[in-house]
Residue frames as qw, qx, qy, qz and C-alpha x, y, z in Angstrom:
[[0.868, -0.436, 0.147, -0.186, -50.94, 18.59, -6.60],
 [0.930, 0.154, -0.049, 0.331, -47.99, 16.85, -8.27],
 [0.340, 0.682, -0.234, 0.604, -45.88, 20.01, -8.02],
 [0.474, -0.704, 0.265, -0.458, -46.57, 20.25, -4.29],
 [0.960, -0.239, 0.139, 0.029, -45.41, 16.63, -3.87],
 [0.793, 0.424, -0.086, 0.429, -42.30, 17.05, -6.06],
 [0.044, 0.837, -0.254, 0.483, -41.02, 20.08, -4.15],
 [0.664, -0.621, 0.365, -0.201, -40.58, 18.24, -0.81],
 [0.966, 0.067, 0.164, 0.190, -38.92, 15.34, -2.65],
 [0.548, 0.674, -0.137, 0.476, -36.43, 17.72, -4.27],
 [0.258, -0.809, 0.330, -0.412, -35.70, 19.27, -0.88],
 [0.877, -0.374, 0.295, -0.063, -35.15, 15.84, 0.67],
 [0.880, 0.322, 0.054, 0.344, -32.78, 14.86, -2.16],
 [0.262, 0.799, -0.211, 0.498, -30.92, 18.14, -1.77],
 [0.527, -0.706, 0.352, -0.316, -30.63, 17.68, 2.00],
 [0.965, -0.124, 0.220, 0.072, -29.53, 14.06, 1.53],
 [0.722, 0.539, -0.067, 0.429, -26.86, 15.12, -0.97],
 [0.025, -0.823, 0.304, -0.480, -25.61, 17.81, 1.40],
 [0.772, -0.525, 0.310, -0.179, -25.46, 15.32, 4.28],
 [0.954, 0.139, 0.109, 0.244, -23.42, 12.90, 2.13],
 [0.490, 0.701, -0.159, 0.493, -21.01, 15.62, 1.05],
 [0.233, -0.777, 0.353, -0.467, -20.45, 17.02, 4.53],
 [0.911, -0.337, 0.227, -0.068, -20.16, 13.53, 6.00],
 [0.868, 0.329, -0.007, 0.371, -17.41, 12.82, 3.48],
 [0.213, 0.783, -0.238, 0.534, -15.67, 16.10, 4.29],
 [0.562, -0.682, 0.317, -0.344, -15.77, 15.41, 8.05],
 [0.974, -0.122, 0.171, 0.088, -14.50, 11.83, 7.65],
 [0.708, 0.522, -0.092, 0.468, -11.66, 12.97, 5.38],
 [0.059, -0.816, 0.280, -0.503, -10.75, 15.71, 7.86],
 [0.781, -0.531, 0.273, -0.184, -10.63, 13.19, 10.72],
 [0.953, 0.073, 0.135, 0.260, -8.36, 10.86, 8.76],
 [0.570, 0.609, -0.054, 0.548, -6.11, 13.63, 7.45],
 [0.319, -0.910, 0.099, -0.246, -5.74, 15.54, 10.72],
 [0.811, -0.467, 0.236, 0.261, -2.94, 13.25, 12.08],
 [0.711, 0.313, 0.238, 0.583, -1.02, 13.77, 8.84],
 [0.092, 0.869, 0.083, 0.479, -1.56, 17.52, 9.05],
 [0.562, -0.813, 0.138, -0.068, -0.37, 17.53, 12.67],
 [0.865, -0.153, 0.226, 0.421, 2.71, 15.47, 11.75],
 [0.516, 0.556, 0.168, 0.630, 3.70, 17.96, 9.06],
 [0.196, -0.906, -0.019, -0.374, 3.03, 20.86, 11.42],
 [0.759, -0.622, 0.149, 0.125, 5.19, 19.27, 14.13],
 [0.819, 0.108, 0.190, 0.530, 8.05, 18.73, 11.71],
 [0.315, 0.680, 0.105, 0.654, 8.18, 22.49, 11.09],
 [0.451, -0.865, -0.036, -0.217, 8.29, 23.48, 14.78],
 [0.195, 0.575, -0.660, 0.444, 11.22, 24.04, 17.05],
 [0.462, -0.113, -0.851, 0.223, 11.54, 21.58, 19.90],
 [0.002, -0.141, -0.548, 0.824, 10.24, 24.08, 22.45],
 [0.463, 0.096, -0.112, -0.874, 7.11, 24.78, 20.36],
 [0.476, -0.039, -0.832, -0.284, 6.17, 21.10, 20.05],
 [0.386, -0.310, -0.811, 0.312, 5.21, 20.77, 23.72],
 [0.126, -0.129, 0.162, -0.970, 3.39, 24.06, 24.23],
 [0.133, -0.489, -0.860, 0.063, 0.06, 23.83, 26.05],
 [0.791, 0.391, 0.429, -0.194, -2.37, 24.55, 24.54],
 [0.656, 0.103, 0.494, 0.561, -0.90, 23.60, 21.14],
 [0.091, 0.715, -0.053, -0.691, -0.04, 26.54, 18.93],
 [0.702, 0.521, 0.449, 0.185, -0.77, 26.85, 15.24],
 [0.306, 0.922, -0.080, 0.222, 1.30, 30.02, 14.84],
 [0.742, -0.538, 0.229, 0.329, 5.05, 29.66, 15.35],
 [0.094, 0.781, -0.499, -0.363, 8.42, 30.39, 13.80],
 [0.953, 0.289, 0.007, -0.090, 8.81, 27.87, 10.99],
 [0.208, -0.697, 0.668, 0.156, 12.10, 25.96, 10.94],
 [0.884, 0.330, -0.279, -0.180, 13.49, 23.25, 8.67],
 [0.053, -0.645, 0.737, -0.198, 16.26, 22.20, 11.03],
 [0.753, -0.121, 0.579, -0.290, 14.43, 18.93, 11.77],
 [0.868, 0.477, 0.077, -0.110, 14.96, 17.91, 8.15],
 [0.426, 0.767, -0.461, 0.133, 18.76, 18.21, 8.22],
 [0.001, 0.560, -0.771, 0.302, 21.07, 17.06, 11.04],
 [0.635, -0.143, 0.655, -0.385, 18.83, 14.44, 12.72],
 [0.874, 0.393, 0.151, -0.242, 17.78, 12.92, 9.40],
 [0.481, 0.693, -0.536, 0.034, 21.34, 12.90, 8.07],
 [0.241, -0.459, 0.801, -0.301, 22.41, 10.93, 11.12],
 [0.739, 0.103, 0.576, -0.333, 19.67, 8.37, 10.39],
 [0.168, -0.213, 0.784, 0.559, 20.88, 8.01, 6.76],
 [0.546, 0.472, 0.460, -0.517, 17.38, 8.69, 5.45],
 [0.491, 0.595, -0.365, -0.521, 18.28, 9.02, 1.70],
 [0.177, 0.311, -0.925, -0.129, 19.90, 5.56, 1.58],
 [0.243, 0.177, 0.888, -0.347, 17.08, 3.97, 3.53],
 [0.532, 0.532, 0.165, -0.638, 14.56, 5.68, 1.28],
 [0.432, 0.493, -0.638, -0.405, 16.30, 4.16, -1.74],
 [0.012, -0.110, 0.987, -0.118, 16.30, 0.75, -0.03],
 [0.425, 0.344, 0.633, -0.548, 12.57, 1.08, 0.61],
 [0.552, 0.558, -0.176, -0.594, 11.88, 1.95, -3.02],
 [0.311, 0.394, -0.835, -0.226, 13.94, -1.01, -4.29],
 [0.071, 0.006, 0.964, -0.258, 12.48, -3.53, -1.85],
 [0.445, 0.421, 0.525, -0.591, 8.84, -2.43, -1.93],
 [0.522, 0.567, -0.274, -0.575, 8.91, -1.94, -5.70],
 [0.243, 0.339, -0.890, -0.182, 10.67, -5.25, -6.39],
 [0.189, 0.128, 0.916, -0.331, 8.35, -7.20, -4.10],
 [0.502, 0.489, 0.299, -0.648, 5.27, -5.55, -5.66],
 [0.476, 0.508, -0.514, -0.501, 6.38, -6.41, -9.21],
 [0.154, 0.171, -0.973, -0.014, 7.15, -10.05, -8.36],
 [0.274, 0.258, 0.782, -0.497, 3.91, -10.39, -6.38],
 [0.526, 0.499, 0.027, -0.688, 1.90, -8.84, -9.22],
 [0.424, 0.393, -0.724, -0.376, 3.36, -11.31, -11.73],
 [0.143, 0.028, -0.979, 0.143, 2.96, -14.42, -9.57],
 [0.253, 0.296, 0.664, -0.638, -0.27, -13.39, -7.86],
 [0.529, 0.420, -0.099, -0.731, -2.05, -12.39, -11.07],
 [0.444, 0.248, -0.806, -0.303, -1.15, -15.70, -12.73],
 [0.047, -0.103, -0.932, 0.345, -2.36, -17.59, -9.66],
 [0.367, 0.367, 0.396, -0.758, -5.56, -15.53, -9.61],
 [0.532, 0.366, -0.424, -0.635, -6.15, -16.25, -13.31],
 [0.299, 0.111, -0.946, -0.061, -5.63, -19.98, -12.74],
 [0.087, 0.249, 0.817, -0.512, -8.17, -20.01, -9.90],
 [0.408, 0.437, 0.163, -0.785, -10.63, -17.94, -11.95],
 [0.594, 0.468, -0.357, -0.548, -10.43, -19.83, -15.26],
 [0.314, 0.266, -0.908, -0.079, -8.95, -23.31, -14.89],
 [0.803, -0.302, -0.287, -0.427, -11.23, -26.15, -13.93],
 [0.265, 0.292, -0.780, 0.486, -9.66, -26.86, -10.55],
 [0.575, -0.510, -0.630, -0.110, -11.68, -28.75, -7.99],
 [0.521, -0.709, -0.339, 0.333, -12.29, -26.52, -4.99],
 [0.456, 0.433, 0.035, 0.777, -10.71, -23.45, -6.63],
 [0.265, -0.780, -0.076, -0.562, -12.70, -21.06, -4.44],
 [0.809, -0.584, -0.059, 0.044, -11.70, -22.95, -1.30],
 [0.777, 0.050, -0.009, 0.628, -8.05, -22.91, -2.35],
 [0.194, 0.626, 0.059, 0.753, -8.26, -19.16, -2.90],
 [0.525, -0.769, -0.067, -0.359, -9.81, -18.61, 0.52],
 [0.881, -0.380, -0.044, 0.278, -7.13, -20.74, 2.20],
 [0.613, 0.267, 0.007, 0.743, -4.35, -18.80, 0.45],
 [0.084, -0.715, -0.055, -0.692, -5.94, -15.52, 1.46],
 [0.728, -0.660, -0.127, -0.136, -6.37, -16.82, 5.02],
 [0.811, -0.021, -0.183, 0.555, -2.60, -17.25, 5.20],
 [0.162, 0.591, -0.079, 0.786, -2.43, -13.46, 5.56],
 [0.601, -0.692, -0.078, -0.391, -4.06, -13.93, 8.94],
 [0.861, -0.164, -0.275, 0.395, -0.95, -15.70, 10.23],
 [0.319, -0.919, 0.047, 0.225, 0.92, -13.33, 12.60],
 [0.502, 0.799, -0.312, 0.116, 3.96, -11.82, 10.92],
 [0.287, -0.688, 0.642, -0.181, 6.21, -12.86, 13.80],
 [0.869, -0.037, 0.483, -0.102, 5.34, -16.50, 13.08],
 [0.801, 0.559, 0.085, 0.197, 6.96, -16.08, 9.66],
 [0.129, 0.920, -0.321, 0.185, 9.69, -13.62, 10.61],
 [0.564, -0.599, 0.566, -0.055, 11.50, -15.96, 13.01],
 [0.862, 0.105, 0.466, 0.167, 11.75, -18.95, 10.61],
 [0.570, 0.791, 0.046, 0.218, 12.74, -16.61, 7.78],
 [0.144, -0.893, 0.410, -0.117, 15.48, -15.14, 9.96],
 [0.729, -0.365, 0.576, 0.060, 16.84, -18.62, 10.79],
 [0.811, 0.409, 0.363, 0.207, 16.82, -19.68, 7.13],
 [0.360, 0.905, -0.082, 0.210, 18.41, -16.42, 5.96],
 [0.360, -0.798, 0.481, -0.049, 21.09, -16.63, 8.66],
 [0.805, -0.153, 0.558, 0.132, 21.95, -20.23, 7.77],
 [0.711, 0.560, 0.314, 0.287, 22.18, -19.32, 4.08],
 [0.483, -0.308, 0.068, 0.817, 24.23, -16.21, 4.83],
 [0.157, 0.480, 0.481, 0.717, 21.79, -13.85, 3.10],
 [0.237, -0.769, -0.474, 0.358, 20.80, -11.58, 5.98],
 [0.104, -0.761, 0.016, 0.640, 20.71, -7.82, 5.35],
 [0.218, -0.057, 0.664, 0.713, 20.26, -8.17, 1.58],
 [0.415, 0.211, -0.077, -0.882, 17.65, -6.57, -0.64],
 [0.522, 0.047, -0.730, -0.439, 16.62, -9.82, -2.33],
 [0.238, -0.158, -0.893, 0.347, 16.00, -11.53, 1.01],
 [0.174, 0.336, 0.454, -0.807, 13.61, -8.80, 2.11],
 [0.443, 0.210, -0.395, -0.777, 11.91, -8.72, -1.31],
 [0.466, -0.056, -0.861, -0.196, 11.14, -12.44, -1.10],
 [0.117, -0.253, -0.774, 0.569, 9.97, -12.04, 2.50],
 [0.304, 0.280, 0.133, -0.901, 7.56, -9.27, 1.47],
 [0.441, 0.081, -0.669, -0.593, 6.18, -11.53, -1.26],
 [0.180, -0.164, -0.949, 0.200, 4.87, -13.90, 1.42],
 [0.114, 0.531, 0.615, -0.572, 2.16, -11.43, 2.43],
 [0.251, 0.452, -0.205, -0.831, 1.71, -9.60, -0.88],
 [0.157, 0.077, -0.861, -0.477, 1.03, -12.57, -3.18],
 [0.018, 0.433, 0.888, -0.153, -2.16, -13.79, -1.40],
 [0.134, 0.639, 0.275, -0.705, -3.50, -10.24, -1.49],
 [0.194, 0.428, -0.496, -0.730, -2.73, -9.81, -5.20],
 [0.044, -0.066, -0.963, -0.257, -4.08, -13.26, -6.07],
 [0.097, 0.535, 0.778, -0.315, -7.44, -12.64, -4.43],
 [0.186, 0.656, 0.074, -0.728, -7.94, -9.17, -5.90],
 [0.197, 0.393, -0.629, -0.642, -6.98, -10.23, -9.42],
 [0.082, 0.196, 0.975, 0.065, -9.07, -13.41, -9.23],
 [0.219, 0.648, 0.569, -0.456, -12.16, -11.26, -8.68],
 [0.204, 0.649, -0.235, -0.694, -11.17, -9.00, -11.56],
 [0.064, 0.223, -0.862, -0.452, -10.58, -11.92, -13.95],
 [0.187, 0.362, 0.901, -0.148, -13.92, -13.50, -13.02],
 [0.276, 0.695, 0.303, -0.591, -15.64, -10.34, -14.24],
 [0.128, 0.488, -0.552, -0.664, -14.12, -10.61, -17.73],
 [0.850, 0.287, 0.047, -0.438, -16.10, -12.40, -20.49],
 [0.706, -0.222, 0.646, 0.189, -14.81, -15.88, -21.33],
 [0.720, 0.641, 0.266, 0.004, -15.56, -15.30, -25.02],
 [0.151, 0.912, -0.373, -0.078, -12.37, -13.25, -25.37],
 [0.376, -0.503, 0.776, 0.058, -10.18, -16.16, -24.30],
 [0.740, 0.243, 0.626, -0.039, -12.16, -18.71, -26.29],
 [0.576, 0.813, 0.039, -0.072, -11.78, -16.62, -29.46],
 [0.009, 0.822, -0.566, -0.061, -8.03, -16.26, -28.87],
 [0.524, -0.284, 0.802, 0.009, -7.57, -19.99, -28.32],
 [0.752, 0.504, 0.416, -0.083, -9.57, -20.77, -31.44],
 [0.426, 0.880, -0.206, -0.027, -7.08, -18.58, -33.31],
 [0.826, 0.294, -0.378, 0.298, -4.24, -20.74, -31.97],
 [0.076, -0.691, 0.457, -0.555, -3.20, -18.99, -28.74],
 [0.525, -0.101, -0.792, 0.295, -2.15, -21.16, -25.83],
 [0.454, -0.769, -0.449, 0.040, -3.59, -20.56, -22.38],
 [0.525, -0.492, -0.054, 0.692, -0.42, -18.71, -21.36],
 [0.254, 0.145, 0.384, 0.876, -0.39, -16.72, -24.60],
 [0.199, -0.696, -0.554, -0.410, -4.03, -15.79, -24.08],
 [0.503, -0.715, -0.332, 0.355, -3.22, -14.55, -20.60],
 [0.430, -0.421, 0.109, 0.791, -0.35, -12.28, -21.67],
 [0.160, 0.126, 0.512, 0.835, -1.73, -11.13, -25.05],
 [0.263, -0.545, -0.572, -0.554, -5.42, -10.71, -24.26],
 [0.540, -0.680, -0.490, 0.074, -6.15, -10.72, -20.54],
 [0.529, -0.361, -0.167, 0.750, -3.23, -8.63, -19.27],
 [0.155, 0.193, 0.235, 0.940, -3.78, -5.67, -21.68],
 [0.357, -0.567, -0.423, -0.610, -7.48, -5.35, -20.78],
 [0.679, -0.592, -0.411, 0.139, -6.72, -5.80, -17.07],
 [0.453, 0.349, -0.227, 0.788, -4.24, -2.91, -16.82],
 [0.314, -0.637, 0.064, -0.701, -6.50, -0.78, -14.56],
 [0.871, -0.454, -0.092, -0.164, -6.91, -3.66, -12.12],
 [0.843, 0.071, -0.215, 0.488, -3.22, -4.48, -12.25],
 [0.225, 0.520, -0.191, 0.801, -2.25, -0.87, -11.55],
 [0.555, -0.626, 0.020, -0.547, -4.69, -0.60, -8.64],
 [0.944, -0.300, -0.120, 0.067, -3.37, -3.83, -7.13],
 [0.686, 0.283, -0.218, 0.634, 0.23, -2.73, -7.67],
 [0.062, -0.651, 0.156, -0.740, -0.40, 0.55, -5.84],
 [0.747, -0.559, 0.042, -0.357, -1.93, -1.19, -2.82],
 [0.943, -0.066, -0.148, 0.289, 0.90, -3.73, -2.78],
 [0.460, 0.484, -0.215, 0.712, 3.46, -0.94, -2.91],
 [0.359, -0.675, 0.148, -0.628, 1.82, 0.76, 0.06],
 [0.922, -0.374, -0.053, -0.083, 1.90, -2.50, 2.02],
 [0.843, 0.119, -0.149, 0.502, 5.60, -2.92, 1.31],
 [0.204, 0.661, -0.139, 0.708, 6.40, 0.73, 1.98],
 [0.448, -0.647, 0.209, -0.581, 5.05, 0.66, 5.52],
 [0.931, -0.173, -0.322, 0.015, 6.16, -2.88, 6.55],
 [0.192, -0.822, 0.442, -0.305, 8.33, -2.92, 9.67],
 [0.824, -0.405, 0.376, -0.121, 8.70, -6.34, 11.29],
 [0.925, 0.252, 0.145, 0.247, 10.40, -8.22, 8.44],
 [0.407, 0.782, -0.185, 0.434, 12.68, -5.25, 7.75],
 [0.392, -0.772, 0.382, -0.322, 13.60, -5.06, 11.43],
 [0.879, -0.277, 0.387, -0.035, 14.34, -8.78, 11.76],
 [0.880, 0.284, 0.275, 0.265, 16.03, -9.49, 8.41],
 [0.462, 0.752, -0.062, 0.467, 18.16, -6.36, 7.93],
 [0.628, -0.435, -0.221, 0.606, 21.01, -4.67, 9.70],
 [0.143, -0.651, 0.069, 0.743, 22.50, -1.66, 7.93],
 [0.160, -0.139, 0.648, 0.732, 22.83, -2.26, 4.18],
 [0.148, -0.348, -0.759, -0.529, 19.16, -3.06, 3.39],
 [0.066, -0.434, -0.648, 0.622, 17.49, -1.18, 6.24],
 [0.061, 0.602, 0.587, 0.537, 14.27, 0.63, 5.29],
 [0.102, -0.504, 0.030, -0.857, 12.54, 3.87, 6.32],
 [0.707, -0.569, -0.223, -0.357, 10.22, 2.31, 8.96],
 [0.832, -0.215, -0.298, 0.416, 13.30, 0.84, 10.70],
 [0.353, 0.302, -0.145, 0.873, 14.96, 4.27, 10.66],
 [0.376, -0.579, -0.092, -0.718, 11.89, 5.90, 12.21],
 [0.844, -0.452, -0.285, -0.046, 11.76, 3.19, 14.88],
 [0.713, 0.004, -0.273, 0.646, 15.42, 3.78, 15.68],
 [0.070, 0.435, -0.080, 0.894, 14.79, 7.48, 16.12],
 [0.614, -0.559, -0.170, -0.531, 11.83, 6.80, 18.40],
 [0.893, -0.315, -0.287, 0.146, 13.87, 4.35, 20.48],
 [0.469, 0.374, -0.318, 0.734, 16.65, 6.88, 21.15],
 [0.524, -0.762, -0.367, -0.101, 16.00, 7.40, 24.85],
 [0.595, -0.027, -0.270, 0.756, 19.32, 8.99, 25.83],
 [0.025, -0.083, -0.138, 0.987, 17.85, 12.45, 25.56],
 [0.471, 0.473, 0.527, -0.526, 14.28, 11.43, 24.87],
 [0.548, 0.434, 0.627, 0.344, 12.75, 10.89, 21.46],
 [0.077, -0.280, 0.201, 0.936, 13.33, 13.73, 19.02],
 [0.428, 0.558, 0.667, -0.247, 9.70, 14.28, 18.08],
 [0.302, 0.783, -0.129, -0.528, 10.50, 16.95, 15.52],
 [0.052, 0.457, -0.806, -0.373, 12.88, 14.66, 13.65],
 [0.319, 0.190, 0.926, -0.074, 10.36, 11.81, 13.94],
 [0.432, 0.702, 0.392, -0.409, 7.67, 14.00, 12.41],
 [0.228, 0.721, -0.432, -0.492, 10.07, 15.08, 9.65],
 [0.116, -0.223, 0.942, 0.220, 10.96, 11.44, 8.90],
 [0.389, 0.425, 0.787, -0.219, 7.27, 10.55, 8.83],
 [0.381, 0.770, 0.069, -0.507, 6.57, 13.42, 6.44],
 [0.143, 0.585, -0.678, -0.421, 9.37, 12.35, 4.12],
 [0.255, 0.011, 0.966, 0.032, 8.00, 8.80, 4.23],
 [0.421, 0.582, 0.610, -0.334, 4.50, 9.89, 3.28],
 [0.224, 0.703, -0.188, -0.648, 5.43, 12.33, 0.50],
 [0.026, 0.282, -0.827, -0.486, 6.64, 9.75, -2.10],
 [0.159, 0.331, 0.930, -0.015, 3.44, 7.70, -1.72],
 [0.242, 0.720, 0.375, -0.531, 1.26, 10.79, -2.00],
 [0.170, 0.617, -0.421, -0.642, 3.06, 11.96, -5.15],
 [0.049, -0.087, 0.944, 0.316, 2.92, 8.48, -6.64],
 [0.220, 0.503, 0.806, -0.221, -0.82, 8.22, -5.92],
 [0.248, 0.739, 0.101, -0.619, -1.42, 11.62, -7.53],
 [0.080, 0.464, -0.667, -0.578, 0.49, 10.56, -10.65],
 [0.131, -0.033, -0.949, -0.285, -1.48, 7.34, -11.10],
 [0.338, 0.228, 0.590, -0.696, -4.82, 8.42, -9.66],
 [0.580, 0.312, -0.279, -0.699, -6.50, 8.25, -13.08],
 [0.548, 0.161, -0.802, -0.172, -5.67, 4.56, -13.45],
 [0.039, -0.013, -0.849, 0.527, -6.36, 3.86, -9.78],
 [0.459, 0.247, 0.337, -0.784, -9.87, 5.33, -9.92],
 [0.628, 0.297, -0.461, -0.552, -10.53, 3.62, -13.22],
 [0.378, 0.142, -0.912, 0.070, -9.44, 0.27, -11.84],
 [0.128, 0.128, 0.752, -0.634, -11.56, 0.64, -8.70],
 [0.538, 0.297, 0.080, -0.785, -14.58, 1.77, -10.72],
 [0.612, 0.266, -0.624, -0.408, -14.32, -1.05, -13.23],
 [0.227, 0.068, -0.935, 0.264, -13.81, -3.59, -10.48],
 [0.283, 0.191, 0.593, -0.729, -16.92, -2.32, -8.70],
 [0.606, 0.343, -0.065, -0.714, -19.13, -2.25, -11.79],
 [0.585, 0.291, -0.706, -0.273, -17.95, -5.52, -13.32],
 [0.116, 0.095, -0.921, 0.358, -17.80, -7.43, -10.04]]
């Protein structure tokens, strides 16, 4: 009798597992299809891009990766994006993690409310910050500089980092800090010597997400830069806005592909720490 009951249960579990797997495959395919189509478009000649119905078999060409992208100065703008997004992510990680630790551990009245209010500042429209930042930067004579854009990016990265790291620090046992302070460590020394080393997975995960935010940001880069500190999203926008002969969709797709590749490679390199950080955050939280 028990065997006859167990068999249907095993079948249901097997069916449920298959449904979960195929649901994940379908969702991933839906999300990845635009990226696949972008890469495919970047390898087509202009005449093949607009064929109806769309063709998956065509003469592959790499011409979209040369002349149009050279005119847009993609290598320099790629370097600018790396410097600005990376610099802003590092500063935000340092400041935001310390702020998150203070809200998680110090006896501050209304710490949770303060954290929510800081996080809520991310809901402010970017244009509401971009215009005042432009006026201040213009008056100080620091427009079109890397440092200006780095500090501007920090305005939306720090609240994000603070909230994520606050949750991670709350999951850590207080006994570690108490033991360190009994041994003579200050609060700041405890943070850097004890908390930071055991929080590396969370810090790496937060850094990756911050880097992605900075990599794709457009409005601040468009408003605060001209030529010297211009980033990849601004270059792509400029190519899309070229209406003399119509937008060069092949070059746009090539620029988009080149923009995505560094983030994909970076994510593959650090995926071990990213998954570990996400898993530990989920289990400890």
